[in-house]
C-alpha positions, -999 to +999 in steps of 0.1 A: -350+216-894-356+243-920-379+262-896-353+260-867-326+272-891-344+301-906-323+332-904-294+314-887-260+308-901-244+273-900-208+273-889-191+238-891-170+231-859-139+226-882-144+262-894-151+278-861-115+290-853-112+307-885-147+322-885-140+335-849-109+353-862-124+367-894-160+377-883-177+393-854-201+364-846-217+383-816-239+401-841-248+369-859-273+342-849-253+312-857-255+274-849-231+246-850-233+208-847-209+183-832-203+147-822-189+137-789-157+120-800-141+118-765-152+124-729-129+130-701-138+114-667-157+141-645-132+162-625-133+183-595-124+220-597-103+238-570-137+250-556-149+213-552-175+215-579-175+187-605-173+193-642-170+174-674-150+179-707-162+167-740-141+169-773-164+177-802-159+172-839-179+176-871-164+145-887-150+165-916-115+170-902-108+147-872-078+169-863-100+199-856-118+194-823-133+218-799-133+213-761-165+218-743-165+223-705-197+215-687-204+231-653-231+233-628-266+223-639-254+215-674-228+190-660-254+175-637-280+170-666-257+158-694-225+142-679-238+107-686-244+115-724-227+088-745-196+093-767-208+094-802-239+114-795-246+145-817 
């Protein structure tokens, strides 16, 4: 893990909103971790393509969740991932 995180900045999901407002993260190699705390049943977009929505949390502040929308190949590969997965 130390090798993978070398020269990267860890930003907790519960801090993401404030960090995005305060810093230019496009110039930083950053990473975050989250737990799938809720999954919405796959839905169809107006164009007929299916997508999934996951609610992610870092388990520090359960009121601070990030919604992640999965489309295309990412949806096809990961839509069956279990709730509770990191």
